[in-house]
Phi, psi and omega in degrees: 000125183277156178272130179302155184299316183294330177291321177296321177296318179294319178294322177297320177296320179296318179294317183295335180278345178287145184294118177058032176284332178248116181246131179271112180280311174209196186297331186241358187232134178234150174244126185239133178291143175292159183296330178283340181084006183264355183199186181225153174237154181252128179248124186247136177270115181248182180293336182256007179127197182272142172234153185230152180271003182282158180299325181301318179281320185293318186264329182260340179068029180248163178286111186277176181294332179291321177294318177299320179296319180291321179299320177295316178295319180295318179295320179294321180295318178297322180293317180296321183289343185230041178283123178235124175263104192281156171286131185279120176228088181286136183224035177216157181287131180290344181271305184251359179065020178279147177264009180271071183237155179221157174291141185221064174083184183240134173269116185261117178248170176296329184268354179151177182256141180233131179294134179251145181234160173225148181259127180284345181274316183243001177063024178272147173257145182198171176229153175260110183216046186298130178088347183234024180297141176060025174263138182288328179266157179284161176304323180296320180291318181295313181290329176294320178296320179294319179296317179298315184296311183283348173278350176130356179277162178272173177298319182291322177293323176296320178297319180296325177297316180294326178296327176294336178270004178091011180258118181263103179220173175258165178293337178293327179296321177298317178298319180293322176301314182296317179298316183296308187280334175295318177296315181299311183291322182295319177298326180284315185286334178295341179275352180262124182273117177283148178271084183266168180277193184258000178242123181241155178236147179217150182195170177237156181219129178273142179234135175265103186242110181053042176085352181253138179273123176239162180237126178261113175263135181219153177230132189227147174282134184290322187283316187257352185064019181285123178280106189284312183203161177211161184209139177258133181225160181272342183232169184259286188286336184258000182292139176275107182253016175301319177301327178297312180292324179294320178294319179298319179292324179290319182293317184271341182073022182202170171245155182282152171283331180224132174240126182250126179210180172273190187273011180300137186294325183293333174295317181292322178297315179293323178299315181296323183285324189251328188247338185287139177208153177271355180280152180268137358279140179281148174283140182246135180251116178262114183252344182272100184260128176253163178288332179227163179101186185290336186260026175277168179238039188297322182295321178290322178295328177296318177296318178301322178297323179293319177294320179299320179298331183256012182301325182293335180262006179256023180290351175290346177280101187271329178207176187292340180271343181265079188246021183292328177295320178292325175297319178295322178291326176297320178295317178299317182294319185275324193243344188250310189270124174291149181244129180295326184294344180237030174087030178059037171237168178279156174303326178296318177296323177295333178270006178087020180242115184248129176259119183272163177096153178289324179259093184290329176301313181295319178300315181294317181295316183290319177295321178295322179293315179298317179296319178296318180296321178296316179297322179293321178295319178295322179293328178292329182284337181286000000 
């Protein structure tokens, strides 16, 4: 009795969701675990499509569940390799959805000028201000303040820059902008899987914040310098950093083959809980760090140095739960600032994620806002 096509698709989807059930051997060959877990089948990409070594494909000549699992994995890999966050250029009326629109003057506010449009179909006037609705400052001013702050300026220096542009605000407003948009962008970017390598680095850094010592734990990809996840804790050797490793595995959809850290016990405890497996290939934990050689942690120390340089402007971090400023710096580090060590591109670009537009802050904020609005509309329909 043969299995219906839709059942094979469902079984393939179930297999693809299992951790490391589909392994890419090379460009044309995949290894897929059997449904029982006792063996493996090989799925080969040919000129006419995928073929499988399982009996279902060999004797019946149908697309088996293993091929469906590989197709899902292959499609996901293609999507990850070509993630583009586009610059938002809306060209239709929000009321009647007509594209017959023209520019219709400038709306002049105390905080700046906003382009106004009119629709020739329904005669409505409107503005395009996605992500910055009901904000007193313009998108350019808000994103400029964020760029200044994460480049090394303080909240007050960012405020003084805006005052030179004619915007009268307090330094607290800059802090609120960063908290608001860092949360919005982080929720959006956490759903995008970066194409990271198989060797990761992790380390901790103590920060003196308003007289209190905190510890910033971070985990980074060795190949792309992509900062995968970070966590703030009150203690060093006894802090539970298992959530940090669990989040890193969730964001990337994989575990590392090699994890490099210092000899702190909590790193090894978290490694055993989240990354250790008896299945081949096993993840290896390198704890013996030297100042030179292959087992150094220089790349992680370089990131720690950048955070240390900006410690004076991170006084907005009042306690371990108030980490939105650090989330904003993670976005700046991964998506905004080019790195000389990886060819003057951002870590996100090295991972196959390209942010379009001259103002990348604005592109990220607007895409995050649109995604949030779509999710809210879908939730209303349920």
